[in-house]
N, C-alpha and C positions, 0 to 999 in steps of 0.2 A: 244266535244261535244258544248262548247261553241262555237267554229268557225264555227258549221253550224248554230246556233242561233243568231249570229252577237251579241256577248258578249265579254264583257272583259275578260281577261285571269282571273279565279278564283286563290284565295289564294290556296298554298298547302293541301292537306286535302280535302279542303271544301264539296267534295262530300261526305264525311263521309262514307266510301266503306271499309266495315273490315267484319269479321266471326271469330265468338268465339265456340268451342265446347270442346265435351270432348276427341275427336281424333281427328287428323290431319283433315281426309275426312269432318265430320263434319264442321269444320270452313272453309275450301275449299271449298265447296259447297255451304256457304251461302256468299261465297265473289263474286263468281261468278254472284248467283243470285239477288246478290244485285249491283254489277256493270251493269246487263241486266236491271236491275228494273230502274236506275238512267236514262240509255240510252233511254229505251223505253221512259219513264217519260218525259223526257226532246225532243224527237223528235217525239212524239205525235200529236204534232200541226202540223208539216211537212207532217207526214204520213194519218192524218183522213181524211175520205171521207165526212165527218159532214159538212151541209151546213152552211155559217157563213154569218151575213149580217153585217155592220156597221148603226147602227142606236142609237136613242133615245130609252129608254123604252117606251116612250107614242108614239111615231111613230110607232116602232113595233109590238105593242098589236094594233092601228087601221090596219096596213097592212095584219096581219095574224088572222087566227082563232085558233093558236095554244095558249098555256098557255104560260106566259111570266114571269120569277122569278121576285119575288118582293123581291129587296133586304135591302131594306128600313125595312123589316118586322126581318131582323135579328142584328139588328143595326148596318149598313155599311152607315147610312147617319150621325151618330155622333163618329166618330173615335177620337182614345184619341187624348186632346188638344197638341198642340205642335209636335205632333208624325209624322212620314213619311208621311203618308196618307193623301188622298184626302179625303171628302165628297160625298156620293153618292146624285144623283140627278135622278129623272125620265126624266130629262131633259137635261141630258149629255149624249154623244157619248161614245157607248161602241160596241166592237167587240162582237156579240151573237153567240152564237153555238146552234144547235137545238139536243137535247142529247135526248135518250131511259132515261125516268123514270121509275124506279125500279115498278112494282106494279100497274101501269095505261095501257093505250090501247097505247097511242099515245106520241111521243116526248113533250119537253119543250124546250123553249129558256133560257138557263143559260148564266152569262159573261165567256167570252174564260179565260182571265187572272186570272181565279179561276180555272177552270177545266185543262187546258194546261199549265204545266211546265215552257215551252217553250215560251211561249206567250209574247211577249215585249209590253206594254202599248203605244198605239199612243198618249202620251204627246203632239209632238207636232202639232195633230189635236182636241187636247182639251178633249182627254180621260183621266179621272182622274185615279189613282193609288190608289184601294183600300184596295189591301192588297196582302200578299204574297201567290200563289198555294205551297204547300208543297207533300212530296211524302206520307204524310199519307195517308192512302187507294190507294195506290198503291201497288201491289206487283208481284212477278213473282214465279211460281210456274210450276210443270212438268204435270198440267192439268187445264183447266179452272178452274173447281170446286174448287180445290186447293187454286189456285191463288185467286178465289172470295172470298174463305174464310179467306185466312192471310188478305187480304184487306178490311175485315169485321170488322176482329180482332182490326184491327191498330186504324178504326176511333173509335171504343169502348175505347179501350185502350186509346186515347189520349184525349178523352172527360173527361173521369175520372179524367187524371191526371192532367187536367187543371182547370176541377173543384174545385178539392181538393185542389191544390195551391194557384186561386183566388179566390174560395167561400169559404163559412164557413164552408163547412161539415168537418167533421172528417173522418179520416183513423180507422182501427182497426188492429193493432199490432196482428198478430198471433205467438202463442205460439207453439214452434217447438216439441211438442209433441204428441203422440198416434199415431196406426197406420196408420193413412191416408197420413203421414208425411213420413212412414218409408224411402223410395227413396229419398225423398229430403236430411234427416238426414245423412244419406250415403254420398250421394253427399259433403254436407257440410264437415263430416268428413276428407273425402280426401281432400277438399280443404283449410283446416282450416288455419288460419296464427296467427300470434302473433302482425301483425303490426293494423289489422282490424277486425272489429266486424260486422256480417251480420244480417240484420234485415229485415221482410219480412212484407210489411201493404196489407189488404185488401183495393181497395178503390170501395168501393160500389155506383153503376153509377144508378141512378134513372132511372127507366122504360125499362136499356138495360139488357137483359141477361147475364150470365155466368159472369167470374171472371177477373178482371182486378189486377194485383198485381205491387205491387213498392217493390223493393229491395235496400236498404241502405246498402252503403260499408261508415262505419261509423269509420274515425282514431283512435285510443288509441294516439297517441304520434303527433309527428309534419310530417310524412310521408305523401307526395303526392298521393293520392288526401287526404284530412280531411275530405270530405264528395264526394259520388258519388252517383245517381239514375239512377237504371235501371228499365224498364216496361215488363208486360208481360200481356198478353190476352189468355183464352184458355177458352175451354169447362169444363176442370176439375182442381181442383184446384191445384194440383202439376203441371200440366202441365202449368198453368200461373207462377206457381211461378218458374220453370224450366227456362222457358222464360227470366223473368226478372232478375234471375241471371247471367245467360248469357250475359243480355243486360251490367248486372252493370258490370261485368267483362270488356266490353269491353267500356263501358265509362271512366273505370277506366284509361285505356290504354289513350285512349283519351286525359283524363285530364292530364295527366303526359306528355305527345305530346304538346299538348297545351302548355302549361307552360312555354316551352322554350323559347319561343319567347315571349311572354305575358308581359305587364307592369307591374308594382310592383301593386299588388291586394290591398294592404292598400291605395292605390291613385285612382283605379278603378273609373272611373264613371257608375253608375248604369243607367244612365238615357238613355244612346246612345249606348245599345247592342242590334246591330240590324243585328246580326249574330248568329248560332247557337255552336260556338266556346268559345268565350270569357264569357259566363254564365258559361259552365263550368268549366274553369278555373277559374273564381271567386271564385265559391263557394268552388272548392278544394284546395283554398292555402289562401283563408283570415277567420281564425278564428271565427269571429264575423259571418260571411255572413253563415259557414256551420254548426256553432249551429244555424242559424235560420231555416235552413234546417231541421235539427234533430228537433227543438221545433216544426214547424208546423206538422211533421208527428207523433209525440208523444203525441199531443192536443187528442186524440179519447183513448178508450177503447180498452183495450186487449180480445182474444178469443181464445179457442182452436179449435184445426182443425175443429174436431166431431160440434162443435156448429154453423160452418159458414154453409150456403145453400149446398144443396149434388149437386155431380157433373150432367152436363148434358150426359146423356148416349147415347145420339144420335149420328148416325154418317154418312156421306155422303150427300146428299141430303136433309135429316130430319136435319139434324146439321145446314146446312147451311139456308134452310128454318127457322129453330127458330133465330138465328142470322138477319137473314136479316130482319125478318119481325119484330123483336124487334127495331132495327134501324128506319125502317120505321113505327113503330108506333111515333115516336120522329122528324123525320125530312123527308125531301124529299129526296128521292135517287136516283142518277144519275151514267150512267156506259157506259164504253166504253172499246172494247176490244183494249190495245195498243199494241199488238204483231209484230213487224217487222218482215217480211219475213228471217232474217237472225237471229234472236233470234228464231224464229219458228225452224229454222234448226239445229238447237241446243237441242229441245225435251222441249223447256220452252215457256209458257204463260205469258201475261202482262195485270192482270185487272185494270182498274180506276174507282174506286167509288170516289163521292164526296155527301157528307149529310151536307148541309149550316145550318141546322138546329142543328147542334153537332157542341161542343168547338174545332175550328182546334188548329195546335202548330202554337201558333203566335211569332213573331220576340219577344225576352224576354223584350224588353223595351217599347212593343207598343201591351199590349194585348186588346182586344175587351171587353171594359168594358161594352159595352151596349149591348151585345148579350142577348137576352131573357134566354137562355141556361141555363145561371149564375141565374135563379132564381130558378132553380132544386136544383143547390148546395148552397141556402142559399144566394145568391144576391153576386155580387161581392163587394171583401171585402180587399184582401191583393194586393196592386202595385207591390210587388216587381219582380222583373226581377225573370221566371222560372227555374230549374236550370236543363231541359231537352234537351238533344242533338237534 
């Protein structure tokens, strides 16, 4: 894919394509879907029929009667001092794309560099590089509805995870008792090992419905990883916990794999972690750093599952409406179908959602400190690189 996009060869494994399941089929289908997602996300810019224009926001607003997204409202005018990104200005030229906004009658203009992962900023023409587009909010499934739901849950999940890590809110550790968690307990009994302990935390997300859960794998000795974090979001508590458990298992494998070629964790600098591997390796191998992750997640109270909010019993279109409505109550939400003909031939669909008002997965050493969404999480307070892949 990098050849299509005129980019240098990526590091081995940098696409993070993998799958974990309780049986071979579950793991395999996730690998296939994730590979299709990365492909569709990367080539979306090549296949899109949406109108694009090269202009400053100031000029574009004067040329068109359509709404033009104001990036300064989301903290992009004040990037991290000394970080890799440029400052936004209404007088800086950008490539803008006209994208449908969910819940409104017409499309709006948004910067292509945030919506398309395959877009290369025209820095030689004076276009500022404002941030990275990430696959969060992009999902592949066997129907558009299922892909839309999965993409929506990703947005909610990452917003909660970033708000918890960099903000001042507290997670809730879940006591693994009661009938509500019968299936999770059976799963953990089958998966129990002597080298690591699994802990689950509910990450409350202001104004966003449903559950975001973090699963921490905490080492009991010196075996890598010393800590690994998996995330999951779902309409039900057990569903979110199951997803977080599977992702945590995958992060464990990523941490082991990434540690082979990594520098000594005791001398790793946290000032220039600009990928989503080095941070995972750092926390997996550095005992002091690993303890800081555990400490951050243990800052809150504990609760029994029965004391947490009830599951959302809606399904199908009703559930999608619930989830999407909660997102649009916080942020503009933009959408495009990224399905390519060859992926459609496999019976799959790819949906891309972008919500600039929610916290996105930042590069570990370059968090969006000025994003107003952090106010909902008690303000930005922790500058340490996040531990998420």
